[in-house]
N, C-alpha and C positions, 0 to 999 in steps of 0.2 A: 396266035398261040406260040409260034416259034420265038417271038420276042420275049415272052415270059420265060420260056425254058432257057434261052440264052442269058437272060438276066439272072436267073437262079444259079446257073452254072458259073457265071462270072462272079457273082456274089460269094459263092462257096469258095472258088479259087482265091479270091482276095482274102477272105477270112482265114483260110488255111495257110497260104503261102506269103502273104504280104503284111498282115497285121502282126505287130510285135506284142505278144501277151505278157503281162507282168508275171514275175515269179511269185511263188507263194509268200516268200519273206517280204518282197516289195509290197504285195497286196496287204499283208498284215501291218506293215509299217505305215503305209498310207491310211489304212483304216484307223489305226491308233491316232494318227495326226488329226484326222477329221473328227474323231470322237473328242479328243482333248480340246480342239478349237471350238467345237459345238458347246462343250461344257463351259468354257471360258466366256463365250458370247452370251450364253444363258445366264451366267452369274452376273455379267455386266448389266444385262437387261433387268435382272432381279434387283440389283442395287439401285439403278435409276428409277425403277418402279417404286421401291421402298422410299426413296428420297422424295419423289413427287407425291406419293401418298401422304407422307408426313407433312410436307409443305401445304398440301391441300387441306388436310385435317387441322393443322395448327393455325393457319392463317386465313385461308379463304372461307372455310366453312364457319369460322367464328365471326367473320365480318357480318354474316347474315343474322346472327343471333344477338348482336349488340343493340338492336332497336328496342 
């Protein structure tokens, strides 16, 4: 039980005195960066999906109907 109490005390001490927390402006800036990067990656995946869907519909699916 003493080990658990010691662990909790040391964890609290580390979180309060040793961890460097970001400022509110840094947090907002990094959040915006992650949001913009996520949107860009989603758009890239959307474009690749649209291209592959077009290729499949135009070429591969029509190969099966030529018989």
